[in-house]
N, C-alpha and C positions, 0 to 999 in steps of 0.2 A: 476562512482558509479553504474550505470545501469549494466555495464559489470561485476562488482564485484558481484552484486546480482545474475546474471546469472551463474557466475562461482561457487558461493557458492551453488546454487541450484543443479548444475550438478557435483559438485566436487566428490561425492562418490555415488556409486550405493547402498550403505548400509544406511538405516535409523536407527537411534539409539534412543530408548526411554530411558530416564534417569531412572536408577534403575531397568531396565528390561533386562534380558539376550536375550530374543527372542520375537520379535514382532509377528512372526508366531505362537508362542505358545499361545499368548493372542488371536489372531484372531481365532485360532482353538477352543478356549474356548467360545468366544462370537459371532463369525461370523457364517454364514450359507449360503449355496448355494440357499436357498429358499428366502433370502432377500439380506443382505449385507455380502458378503463372507469375506472381510477383512476390518473391521471398523477402526482398529488402523493404518493399512497401508494406508488407504484412508485419514486419518487425516494428516499423514505426507506428503502424496502426495499433498493434498490440500494446506498445508502451503507452500510447494515448488512452487505450481502454483501461489499462491498469490505474492510471492517474485518475480518470473519471470515477472508477469504482472505489478507489481509495477515498475520494471526496464524498462519495455517496455514503460510505460507512461512517465517516466522521460526522457528516451532517445528521445522520440517523442517531448517532451516539449523542449528539447535542440535544436532540429532541427528547431522548429518554432520560437524561440527567436533569433536564429543565422542567420536569413535571413536579407537581406538588408532592408526589410520592415517587422519587427517582427509582428507575429500574437498574439496580446495581448489576445484576447478572447479564441482562441484555446489553447494557452499555459496554460491559467488559468484553463480551463476545464480539461486538462490533469494533471495539478498539483493536482486538487481535486480528480481525479481518482486515482492518485498515493497514495494519503493519504487514500482513502477508502480501497484500496487493501492492503496497508501496515498495516493499523490498524487491518484488519482481519488476516493477517499473524502474527502480534503480539499476537492476541487473541488465535490463534491456537498453535503457537510454543512456548508458555511460558514454559521454562524449570522447573519452580517452581511448576507446577501442575502435578498431577499423570495421568496415562494413562486413567483412567475412566473419569476424567474431560475432557481430550482432546477429547475423543470419543464423549462425550455428547455435547461438543462445536461444533464438526463437524455435529452432528445430528441437532443441532439448526440452523446452517448456511443453511443446506439443507432445513430444515423445513421453515425457514423464506423466502426462495426463491420461495415458492409455489405461492404466490399471483401474482408475476410478470408473471409466466408461465401460470397461469389460463387464462390470457387475450388472449394468442395465442394458447392455448390448444396444446402445443407441446408434442406429445405422448411420445417421448423418454425421455424428461425432466421430465414429470410428473410421468413416471414409475420409474425413479431414485428416485424421492422424495417419492413416495409411498413405495418403497423398504425400505427406511430409516424409514418411519413411521411404517411399519410392524416389522422392526428390533427392534424399540424402544418398541413396545408392547410385543414382544417375550422375550426381555431381561430385562424387568422392574425389576424383582426380583434381578438380578445380580448387579444392580446399586442402590439398596435401601440404603439410608443413605448418598448418594452423593448429595451435594447441587446443585440446578438448575443452569445451565450455560447459563444465558441469554445473547443474543447477543446485543439487543438494536438497536437503529437506527444508521445511519452512523455518525451523529453528536456526539452522546453519545460515540460511540466507538473511534472516532478520539480524542475527548477531554479526554478520559480515558487514552490514551497512549501518547498523545502529547499536554498536557495541557499547556506546557511552550511555545508553538509556536502560529502560527496564529489561530485565531478563525475560526470556520467552516464558519461563515458568510462572512468573508473576502475572503475565497477561493471561495465562491459560488456566489458572486455578479456578476462577468462577465458572469458566466454560466447561471444564472437565468435572465439576462437582467435587473438588478437593475437599475431603471431610474436615480437615483442620481449618481451612479458610472459611468454609460454610458455617461451622460451629462458631468461630470467632465473630464472623460478620453478623450472623443473626442475633447472637446474644448481645453484642455491643450495640446493635441497632435498637434492640429492645431497651437497653440501658440508656440510650440517648447520647452515647459518646460520638466523637467524630471519626472513629476508626474506619467504618465502612465508607464514609464520604471521602476519607483520605485515599483509600484504595481506588475508589471510583474515579476521583479527579486525577490521580496519578496515571491511570489508564487513559483517561481522556486527554491529558496533556501529552502523553506519548503519541497517541493517535494524531494529535495536532502537529507534532513535530515531524512525524514520518510523512504526513501529507505535505508539509512544507518542503521537505527534502525531495520528495518525488516530483512535485510540481516545479521546483527550482531546477531539478535535473533536466526536465523536459524543456525548460526555457534555455538551458545551456546547450542542449543537443540541437535545438532548432534556431539558436541565436536570437531569442526573443528578448525584447526590452521589458523588464518586469513592471516598470511604471506604466508602459503602454498597455500591458495586459490588465493592470489594475484599473486604468481608465476605461477600458472596454468592459470590464466587469461592472464598474459603477454605472456606466450608461445602460447596460443590459438590465440591471436591477433597480434603476432609477434611485440611486443613492449618491451621496456626495463622494467625489473621488478622493483617494488617499494615496500617498507616496509609499514606495516599497520600504523606505526607512521608517516611516510612521507605522506602517503595518507591522514591521518587525518589532517595534517598541510595544505595540499592543500585545503581541504574542509573548514577549518577554514579561509583560505585566502578569499574564496568566501563569507563566512558569514561576515567577517570584511568589505569587500567592499560593501555588501548590507546594512549593518548597517550604514555605512558612508553615503550612498546615502539617506537612510531613514531620517537621522538626518539633511540632507541638501536639502530636497525636495523643489522644487520651484513651487508655484502656482500663476498664473497670473490672477488676478481678474478684470483687466481693461476691460471696455466695448468696444466691437468692433462695427463698423457700422453694422446696421441691414437692412435687405431687406425692400423695400417698402411694406406697408400693408394698 
């Protein structure tokens, strides 16, 4: 799935904005060398970057849970990262919005990143953010009548696009060091139950699903044929090609397995001998 996302992001050098003949023509209209030269091109590139980084997190998650001693905390953190990046890709690459909304969403993402960069005073980063702020002030009249494109926090964005899946809290418990989760996880791991494995694989399955959704949305935005993307992926990785339908069946097999484990999770509440105190 991670490789499919990468293949989709790099499938074509041409970015396609629905209903628009030329992205360059739009950027010539609202872009400028004095601030942001290619705002719509940047929006498409940023959506691509988010899909690639989502796949990176998923691939890294796979490596951590595939070890002889799986890394439950690290894989959970990566699953949450995959969800955060995927939700932003969904936000940017929505084929149902027009180019003005897409550009304003890009502006909002850069604007919302300012607070984190203030702490380190990274000149290059803050200059980039300032350019977008100057661009917004300069082009305000061109976007009159367009509704505000609010990003919201990570929780709100994830639950907006993936409300059918895990709650953000469940993704975040290991990452934040939730005392209840950590106590249950460590004790159940010592007892040899499948409790921690269940939580880990649920997080992994969620990361897989959000990566699918983000990659699929990029295909929709650019009008890509998913089977062609899969063939390009197979050629790049020297593996046998697979159809989108068969690929979906493989992912469903993972979901069924995780659901089965969830329905049969074991928790051992028996008291163990405690140290002297």
